[in-house]
C-alpha positions in Angstrom: 17.6 -55.0 24.8 19.7 -55.6 28.0 18.5 -53.0 30.6 21.5 -51.2 32.2 19.3 -50.6 35.2 18.7 -54.2 36.0 21.6 -56.7 36.9 23.0 -59.0 34.3 22.9 -62.6 35.7 24.1 -66.0 34.1 22.8 -68.9 35.5 23.6 -71.7 33.6 26.9 -71.4 32.4 29.3 -74.3 32.3 32.9 -73.3 33.2 34.4 -76.5 32.0 32.5 -75.5 28.6 33.9 -72.0 28.6 37.7 -73.2 28.0 38.8 -70.7 25.0 40.6 -72.2 22.0 43.6 -70.1 22.6 43.6 -71.4 26.1 43.4 -75.1 24.7 46.1 -74.5 22.4 48.6 -73.0 24.6 48.0 -75.7 27.6 48.4 -78.6 24.7 51.6 -76.9 23.8 52.5 -76.4 27.6 52.4 -79.7 28.4 53.3 -81.5 24.8 49.8 -83.0 24.4 49.2 -84.3 20.7 46.4 -82.2 19.0 44.7 -83.3 15.7 45.6 -80.5 14.0 49.3 -78.5 13.9 47.8 -74.8 13.5 45.8 -73.2 16.1 43.1 -71.8 13.2 42.7 -75.5 12.4 41.3 -76.0 15.8 38.9 -73.5 16.4 36.2 -75.4 14.0 37.1 -78.6 16.0 36.4 -77.3 19.8 33.7 -74.4 18.4 30.3 -75.4 16.9 30.1 -73.6 13.7 26.2 -74.0 12.8 24.8 -76.9 14.5 25.3 -80.4 15.3 23.4 -83.8 14.9 22.3 -84.2 18.5 23.3 -83.8 22.2 26.1 -86.2 22.7 28.1 -85.1 19.5 27.9 -81.3 20.7 29.1 -82.7 24.1 32.0 -84.2 22.1 33.2 -80.7 21.2 33.9 -80.1 25.3 36.2 -82.9 25.6 38.7 -81.2 23.7 38.9 -78.5 26.6 39.1 -81.1 29.4 41.8 -83.4 27.1 44.4 -80.3 27.9 43.9 -80.4 32.0 47.3 -81.7 32.4 47.4 -80.8 36.4 45.4 -78.9 39.0 47.3 -75.6 37.9 45.3 -76.2 34.4 42.1 -76.2 36.1 42.9 -73.3 38.2 43.8 -71.2 34.9 40.6 -72.0 33.2 38.2 -71.2 36.4 40.3 -68.0 36.5 39.7 -67.0 33.3 35.9 -67.9 33.3 35.5 -65.1 35.9 37.9 -62.7 33.4 34.9 -63.6 30.7 31.9 -62.9 33.3 33.5 -59.2 33.5 34.5 -58.7 29.9 31.0 -60.3 29.0 29.5 -57.4 31.4 27.8 -59.6 34.2 27.1 -58.5 37.4 26.9 -62.0 38.8 27.5 -65.8 37.5 26.8 -69.1 38.6 29.7 -71.5 37.3 28.7 -75.0 37.2 31.6 -77.7 36.4 31.9 -81.7 36.4 35.1 -82.2 38.5 35.1 -85.8 37.5 35.0 -84.6 34.0 38.0 -82.4 34.6 39.9 -84.9 36.0 39.7 -87.9 33.7 41.9 -87.3 30.8 45.1 -87.1 33.1 43.6 -88.8 36.4 43.6 -85.8 38.6 42.6 -86.4 42.0 38.6 -84.8 42.0 38.9 -83.3 45.3 42.1 -81.4 43.9 40.0 -80.4 40.8 37.0 -78.9 43.2 39.7 -77.0 45.3 41.5 -75.8 42.4 38.4 -74.5 40.6 37.4 -72.6 43.8 40.7 -71.0 44.3 40.6 -70.2 40.3 37.3 -68.4 40.6 37.9 -66.8 43.9 41.1 -65.2 42.5 39.3 -64.1 39.4 36.1 -62.8 41.3 38.5 -60.9 43.6 40.2 -59.1 40.9 37.0 -58.5 38.7 34.9 -57.7 41.7 32.2 -60.1 40.1 30.2 -62.4 42.7 29.8 -65.8 42.3 28.6 -69.1 43.2 29.5 -72.6 42.0 27.6 -75.6 41.1 29.0 -79.2 41.3 27.7 -81.3 38.3 27.6 -85.2 38.6 28.3 -86.4 35.2 25.4 -89.0 34.5 27.3 -90.1 31.5 29.8 -92.0 33.4 27.1 -93.7 35.5 26.2 -94.0 39.3 29.4 -95.2 40.5 31.9 -92.8 39.2 29.0 -89.8 40.4 29.7 -91.5 43.8 33.3 -90.4 43.7 32.3 -86.9 42.1 30.0 -86.2 44.8 32.5 -87.2 47.6 34.9 -84.8 45.9 32.3 -82.1 46.0 31.3 -82.6 49.4 35.0 -82.4 50.9 34.4 -78.5 49.8 30.3 -78.6 50.6 30.8 -74.9 51.7 32.2 -73.4 48.7 29.5 -75.2 46.4 25.9 -73.7 46.5 24.1 -76.4 44.4 24.3 -79.8 42.7 23.5 -80.5 38.9 23.1 -83.6 37.0 24.2 -83.4 33.5 25.2 -85.4 30.3 23.5 -88.2 28.6 19.8 -87.8 30.0 18.4 -90.5 28.1 20.6 -93.3 29.2 21.0 -92.3 32.6 17.9 -91.4 33.9 17.4 -89.6 37.2 16.2 -92.7 39.4 19.7 -93.6 39.3 20.5 -90.8 41.3 18.1 -90.4 44.0 20.6 -91.3 46.8 23.2 -88.9 45.3 20.9 -86.0 45.3 19.7 -86.8 48.9 23.0 -86.2 50.2 23.3 -83.1 48.2 20.1 -81.9 49.8 21.4 -83.1 53.2 24.8 -81.0 52.6 22.2 -77.8 52.5 22.9 -77.4 49.0 19.8 -76.2 46.2 19.3 -78.2 43.2 19.1 -77.6 39.1 19.1 -80.6 37.0 19.5 -80.5 33.4 16.0 -82.1 32.2 14.0 -82.1 29.2 16.6 -81.7 26.7 17.9 -85.3 25.8 14.4 -86.6 26.8 10.7 -85.8 27.4 8.6 -84.1 30.1 8.7 -87.3 32.3 12.3 -86.7 32.8 11.5 -83.0 34.1 8.7 -84.4 36.4 11.3 -87.0 37.8 14.0 -84.2 38.6 11.6 -82.3 40.3 10.0 -85.3 42.3 12.8 -87.7 42.4 16.0 -85.5 42.9 14.2 -82.3 44.2 14.8 -79.5 41.4 14.3 -76.2 42.3 15.4 -75.1 38.8 15.7 -76.9 35.3 18.6 -76.9 33.0 17.2 -76.1 29.5 13.9 -77.8 30.2 12.7 -78.0 26.4 10.3 -80.7 26.8 8.0 -79.4 29.1 6.4 -77.2 26.3 4.7 -80.6 25.4 3.1 -80.8 28.8 0.9 -77.9 29.8 0.3 -79.6 33.1 4.0 -79.8 34.1 4.4 -76.2 32.9 1.4 -74.7 35.3 3.0 -76.8 38.2 6.4 -75.5 37.4 4.8 -71.6 37.3 2.8 -72.6 40.2 6.1 -73.8 42.3 8.2 -71.3 41.2 10.3 -73.5 39.4 12.3 -71.4 37.2 13.9 -72.9 33.6 17.2 -72.0 32.7 17.1 -71.7 29.0 19.8 -71.5 26.5 18.5 -70.9 22.8 21.6 -71.1 20.8 22.8 -74.4 23.0 19.2 -75.9 22.0 19.7 -75.2 18.6 23.2 -76.2 17.9 22.3 -79.6 20.0 19.3 -79.8 17.5 17.1 -80.1 20.8 14.9 -77.8 18.8 14.7 -77.5 14.7 14.8 -73.6 14.5 15.6 -71.0 17.4 12.3 -68.8 16.3 10.0 -71.6 17.6 11.9 -72.1 20.8 9.5 -72.9 23.6 10.7 -69.8 25.8 7.3 -67.9 24.4 5.1 -71.0 25.3 6.8 -71.1 28.8 5.9 -67.1 29.4 2.5 -67.8 28.0 2.3 -70.3 31.3 3.7 -67.7 33.9 6.9 -70.0 34.2 9.8 -68.2 35.4 11.7 -68.0 32.1 15.8 -67.2 32.6 18.2 -66.6 29.6 22.1 -68.2 29.9 25.0 -69.1 27.5 25.4 -72.5 28.5 28.8 -73.3 26.9 29.9 -70.0 25.7 33.3 -70.8 24.3 32.0 -74.2 22.2 29.1 -72.4 21.1 31.0 -69.0 20.3 28.5 -66.8 21.9 28.3 -64.3 24.7 25.2 -63.7 27.0 24.5 -60.5 25.2 24.0 -62.6 21.7 21.4 -64.4 23.5 19.5 -61.7 24.4 19.8 -60.2 20.9 18.5 -63.8 19.3 15.7 -63.6 22.1 14.4 -60.2 20.7 15.5 -60.4 17.1 14.9 -64.1 16.3 12.5 -65.3 18.9 10.3 -62.0 18.8 10.3 -61.5 22.8 9.6 -57.4 23.5 12.0 -55.1 25.3 9.7 -55.5 28.3 9.5 -59.0 28.1 13.3 -59.3 28.3 13.8 -56.8 31.3 11.3 -59.2 33.2 13.7 -62.4 32.1 16.9 -60.4 33.1 15.0 -59.8 36.3 14.0 -63.4 36.7 17.6 -64.4 36.7 18.2 -62.4 39.7 15.2 -63.7 41.8 15.9 -67.4 40.4 19.6 -67.0 41.7 20.8 -69.3 44.3 21.4 -66.1 46.7 19.7 -64.6 49.8 17.2 -62.5 49.4 19.4 -59.7 51.3 22.4 -60.7 48.3 19.7 -60.3 45.5 18.6 -56.8 47.1 22.2 -55.6 47.1 23.1 -56.8 43.6 20.1 -54.7 42.3 20.8 -51.6 44.3 24.3 -51.6 43.5 23.1 -51.9 39.7 20.5 -48.7 40.2 23.5 -46.8 42.0 25.9 -47.1 39.0 26.2 -44.2 36.9 
């Protein structure tokens, strides 16, 4: 179902949502951080979704375990590095890793800019070892409020040349887009592209706001767009890609069953649909698993999946020359 002649890319992948249970366990032991369990096997169901959760915020609470053991900048560097090893192990040809430095810094009051630098160092080291190209997307964690996002944005701007885009994630319903207009103006002024979580915890208007108020060029999840044909047509016309993550959407109860995921509806409206893993360690999945789900559960054809795979390349925050080089390198592989 994955076309071996087309690059496999993951555009919506949370670095801080992809901290392996064993890494959490080892960092807790290393830094003498108490966990609610005393055996590794008992930790796994706490940090990884077993079937589904009741809602988005319950799902996000699973991520808290991972960041709760980031006791120093070396720990941040380690999980960033391991994310690139994961990308290699899972057969990715290119990955965009997004992360919230304020969220990663919270448990031990680490310097936000220091976290950004550590993540950059770790991902670069992993990329050099694996030869997998990457880009980093900085997240503003809206759940912490606009003032905390000021600090987060400043930490990201300190290394703006190493960041390709700005994102807004967290409690979408409680902290809507209008609170962050100025943050995203600064992000665009820094030369960053924009990808915003929207239509996951709120309705179609949240997506319209992400586009019209924040300048979103891609929408993370965007499930609620299916309720608004005008919005879907607008996104198709203006080539605003949707970063679909079916398993995550099921686990957060954003969709009630995966078979009826709106990917099909998006495709019928000629939207640029991409397929992504979201928080692979928390969800217990790989991107290959998502392609299998898209084919066997959602019912997408091999031809459609190949187009979705190519959509990922086309929607990537890379130059046209970089995209062409990625495709050329893949077609020349034996």
